[in-house]
N, CA, C and O of each residue as an XYZ file, in Angstrom:
332
protein
N     118.448    110.801    128.440
C     119.198    112.127    128.408
C     118.790    112.513    130.479
O     117.724    112.092    130.930
N     119.496    113.071    131.146
C     119.107    113.038    132.732
C     118.419    114.518    132.382
O     118.665    115.243    131.418
N     117.631    114.697    133.295
C     117.236    115.910    133.615
C     117.443    116.481    134.819
O     117.921    115.733    135.671
N     117.132    118.025    135.249
C     117.749    117.964    136.291
C     117.100    117.741    137.580
O     117.615    117.512    138.675
N     115.625    117.871    137.176
C     115.199    117.311    138.515
C     114.811    115.667    138.789
O     113.787    115.246    139.326
N     115.794    114.986    138.326
C     116.091    113.271    138.282
C     115.452    112.700    137.412
O     115.755    111.507    137.422
N     114.752    112.922    136.690
C     114.205    111.979    135.878
C     114.919    111.615    134.246
O     116.081    111.911    133.968
N     114.281    111.155    133.604
C     115.084    110.755    132.537
C     114.181    110.572    131.562
O     113.163    109.900    131.725
N     114.667    111.490    129.863
C     113.475    111.384    128.958
C     113.929    110.036    128.489
O     115.108    109.690    128.568
N     112.877    109.199    127.947
C     112.781    107.987    127.471
C     111.885    107.924    125.909
O     110.792    107.378    125.756
N     112.882    108.813    124.588
C     111.953    108.876    123.670
C     111.052    110.315    123.995
O     111.707    111.339    124.190
N     109.991    110.362    124.035
C     109.049    111.784    123.928
C     108.249    111.636    125.664
O     107.486    112.510    126.076
N     108.626    110.335    126.525
C     108.072    110.080    127.505
C     109.348    110.737    128.748
O     110.473    110.295    128.517
N     109.271    111.568    129.806
C     110.251    111.793    130.778
C     109.741    110.815    132.122
O     108.659    110.963    132.691
N     110.638    109.926    132.434
C     110.235    109.143    133.368
C     111.060    109.992    134.468
O     112.270    110.192    134.362
N     110.125    110.554    135.731
C     110.689    110.444    137.277
C     110.689    109.599    138.393
O     109.671    109.009    138.755
N     111.791    109.502    138.971
C     112.332    108.695    139.233
C     111.351    108.308    140.600
O     111.250    107.097    140.798
N     110.614    109.212    141.570
C     109.683    108.998    142.460
C     108.140    109.287    141.691
O     107.125    109.875    142.063
N     108.419    108.752    140.766
C     106.710    108.893    139.872
C     106.130    107.869    139.963
O     106.982    107.025    140.241
N     104.824    107.252    139.873
C     103.958    105.938    139.996
C     103.571    105.908    138.376
O     103.227    107.017    137.967
N     103.561    104.912    137.434
C     102.955    105.536    136.435
C     101.923    103.925    136.400
O     101.908    102.976    137.184
N     101.220    104.169    135.237
C     100.198    103.110    134.841
C     100.535    101.685    133.926
O     101.646    101.792    133.407
N     100.045    100.743    133.688
C     100.507    100.040    132.530
C     100.845    100.735    131.147
O     101.850    100.565    130.457
N      99.654    101.641    130.890
C      99.211    102.196    129.619
C     100.473    102.829    129.431
O     101.137    102.715    128.401
N     100.822    103.538    130.492
C     102.044    104.693    130.073
C     103.423    103.897    129.986
O     104.347    104.503    129.444
N     103.673    102.586    130.465
C     104.795    101.984    130.288
C     105.122    101.513    129.101
O     106.238    101.430    128.588
N     103.616    101.069    128.506
C     103.195    100.625    127.360
C     103.686    101.464    125.821
O     104.292    101.126    124.804
N     102.985    102.823    126.372
C     103.584    103.877    125.390
C     105.387    104.380    125.552
O     106.110    104.956    124.739
N     105.650    103.918    126.835
C     107.476    103.834    126.935
C     108.272    102.996    125.994
O     109.086    103.421    125.174
N     107.870    101.498    126.255
C     108.471    100.938    125.395
C     107.765    100.393    123.781
O     108.085     99.404    123.122
N     106.972    101.188    123.552
C     106.536    100.866    122.574
C     105.418     99.735    121.807
O     105.084     99.605    120.630
N     104.910     98.783    123.443
C     104.185     97.647    123.785
C     102.621     98.013    123.439
O     102.099     99.121    123.312
N     102.111     96.822    123.341
C     100.626     96.844    123.866
C     100.632     96.575    125.268
O     101.656     96.053    125.711
N      99.635     96.840    126.109
C      99.538     97.029    127.511
C      99.615     95.583    127.913
O     100.168     95.084    128.893
N      99.019     95.090    127.054
C      98.477     93.375    127.755
C      99.748     92.504    127.451
O      99.901     91.307    127.695
N     100.928     93.687    126.658
C     102.397     92.945    126.758
C     102.991     92.984    127.712
O     103.571     92.046    128.258
N     102.894     94.689    128.232
C     103.431     94.714    129.334
C     103.065     93.644    130.558
O     103.968     92.933    130.999
N     101.867     93.561    131.032
C     101.046     92.636    132.113
C     101.705     91.392    131.484
O     101.937     90.472    132.268
N     102.005     91.242    130.341
C     102.537     89.901    130.233
C     103.828     89.519    130.830
O     103.903     88.467    131.463
N     105.210     90.558    130.629
C     106.303     90.801    130.708
C     106.357     90.797    132.198
O     107.439     90.345    132.574
N     105.647     91.107    133.084
C     105.195     91.425    134.925
C     105.181     90.223    135.008
O     106.203     89.634    135.358
N     103.979     89.518    134.698
C     103.593     87.759    135.282
C     104.997     86.726    134.563
O     105.063     85.505    134.705
N     105.758     87.358    133.995
C     106.787     86.603    132.968
C     108.219     86.779    134.434
O     109.149     85.976    134.512
N     108.103     87.552    135.067
C     109.037     87.902    136.390
C     110.244     89.008    135.148
O     111.442     88.816    135.356
N     109.991     89.762    134.308
C     110.943     90.422    133.435
C     111.027     91.837    133.466
O     111.864     92.634    133.045
N     109.693     91.977    134.214
C     109.216     93.410    134.579
C     108.818     93.348    135.834
O     108.226     92.389    136.328
N     109.290     94.914    136.706
C     108.631     94.743    138.305
C     107.236     95.479    138.228
O     106.843     96.433    137.558
N     106.633     94.658    139.183
C     105.206     96.164    138.842
C     105.023     95.976    140.413
O     105.690     95.149    141.036
N     103.976     96.883    141.069
C     103.661     96.499    142.435
C     102.368     96.550    142.540
O     102.043     96.812    141.381
N     101.274     96.465    143.230
C      99.981     96.612    143.921
C      99.597     97.926    144.187
O     100.081     98.007    145.316
N      99.218     98.737    144.039
C      98.060     99.852    144.773
C      96.687     99.663    144.380
O      96.081     99.837    143.323
N      96.291     99.165    145.794
C      95.037     98.360    145.949
C      94.855     97.521    144.703
O      95.901     96.963    144.371
N      94.031     97.327    144.082
C      93.970     96.089    142.918
C      94.449     96.904    141.650
O      94.029     96.433    140.593
N      95.148     97.896    141.551
C      95.606     98.405    140.362
C      97.201     98.086    140.537
O      97.830     98.334    141.567
N      97.759     97.483    139.333
C      98.930     97.701    138.759
C      99.342     98.524    138.323
O      98.923     99.090    137.313
N     100.876     98.993    139.387
C     101.591    100.246    138.745
C     103.397    100.040    139.054
O     103.961     99.718    140.100
N     103.812    100.275    138.086
C     104.947    100.800    138.221
C     105.928    102.328    138.578
O     105.678    103.455    138.152
N     107.168    101.880    139.555
C     107.501    103.023    140.172
C     108.905    103.587    138.631
O     109.541    102.948    137.792
N     108.820    104.659    138.896
C     109.641    105.259    137.588
C     111.510    104.731    137.978
O     112.338    104.382    137.137
N     111.688    104.823    139.286
C     113.118    103.905    139.887
C     112.852    102.552    138.992
O     113.605    102.440    138.024
N     112.155    101.804    139.130
C     111.679    100.449    138.560
C     112.381    100.514    137.167
O     113.368     99.855    136.839
N     111.797    101.297    136.507
C     111.662    101.550    135.442
C     113.351    101.932    134.948
O     114.201    101.146    134.528
N     113.437    103.109    135.125
C     115.270    103.542    134.953
C     115.737    102.114    135.557
O     116.198    101.448    134.629
N     115.768    101.634    136.390
C     116.639    100.626    136.834
C     116.632     99.337    136.100
O     117.268     98.338    136.436
N     115.763     99.461    134.942
C     115.409     98.005    133.766
C     116.922     98.083    133.478
O     117.632     99.079    133.619
N     117.304     96.821    133.037
C     118.123     96.415    132.298
C     117.881     96.661    130.787
O     116.793     96.892    130.258
N     118.911     96.583    130.278
C     118.527     96.616    128.534
C     118.161     95.554    128.059
O     119.031     94.702    127.877
N     116.695     95.234    127.683
C     116.440     93.689    127.089
C     116.111     93.897    125.697
O     116.147     94.990    125.132
N     115.780     92.761    125.156
C     115.117     92.357    123.645
C     113.717     91.990    123.616
O     113.554     91.168    124.518
N     112.522     92.229    122.948
C     111.342     91.655    123.115
C     111.887     90.144    122.362
O     112.708     90.033    121.452
N     111.014     88.886    123.189
C     111.527     87.511    122.778
C     110.923     87.785    121.210
O     110.181     88.692    120.832
N     111.426     86.837    120.559
C     111.416     87.013    118.794
C     109.996     86.098    119.002
O     109.674     85.227    119.810
N     109.189     86.875    117.636
C     108.009     86.475    117.684
C     107.989     84.247    116.830
O     108.638     83.702    115.936
N     107.073     83.841    117.630
C     107.237     82.595    116.515
C     106.647     82.305    115.358
O     105.616     82.717    114.825
N     107.458     81.532    115.053
C     107.575     81.016    113.548
C     105.892     80.319    113.338
O     105.260     79.469    113.965
N     105.552     81.273    111.981
C     104.147     80.595    111.760
C     103.895     78.554    111.452
O     104.796     77.976    110.844
N     103.039     77.987    111.786
C     103.300     76.523    111.474
C     102.948     76.518    110.111
O     102.143     77.267    109.559
N     103.765     75.412    109.502
C     103.419     74.861    108.435
C     102.510     74.355    108.193
O     102.379     73.328    108.859
N     101.487     74.605    107.319
C     100.053     73.919    107.133
C     100.457     72.495    106.389
O     101.125     72.505    105.355
N      99.940     71.127    107.075
C     100.529     69.944    106.054
C      99.411     69.537    105.016
O      98.227     69.691    105.317
N      99.822     68.966    103.677
C      99.087     68.730    102.949
C      98.627     67.381    103.233
O      99.388     66.484    103.598
N      97.328     67.238    103.056
C      96.962     65.311    103.300
C      96.424     65.181    101.830
O      95.915     65.987    101.051
N      96.779     63.673    101.754
C      96.578     63.293    100.457
C      97.633     62.563    100.117
O      97.714     62.086     98.985
């Protein structure tokens, strides 16, 4: 849903195009752990910037993300029976 001031509501969080967000904010938006958000950045799937020593996200980059699905969880390994 677009708002009159250039933002978009994502679930219960409104994302402003010209705002700066921390990893915890983005994690809440996507329902992920903060560690998962950082992993997506390191994998190149999510764009982040550095502000000093801190990782931050621009609202415009968040709003311009294509829709994506989280990777499937790896299957549990079967234990081998010895004997």
